[in-house]
C-alpha positions, 0 to 999 in steps of 0.5 A: 480557496482558503480551505485548500490553502489550510489543507496544504499547510497542515498536511504538506503536499497531498500528492506526496502520499501517492508515492506509497502506492508504488509499494503494493505495485512493485513488491509483487513484481519482485518474484524471486523474493517469494518464489519458494514453497517453504515456510508453509502456513496451514499447509499452504505454500509460501508463494500463495500465502505471500501473494494473499499478504500482498493483497492485504498490504495493497488494501491497507496502503490504498486505504491509508493514501485515501484517508491522507489525501481526502481530508476535506470530507 
């Protein structure tokens, strides 16, 4: 029990970090932001490489939230 209290005081409420997961969830839903062909990256239209960038962003955010909320290991 003391371990949980220490974790709460040093990192605040760990549940607040879960709000970061909204970024990679909501951002790809805003299709008008990236529904275009130019600029191309190595010949790949913007629409496709932007979606791949969203995948990388999601992986980074999920890893960050995992690290911040699982400090007990």
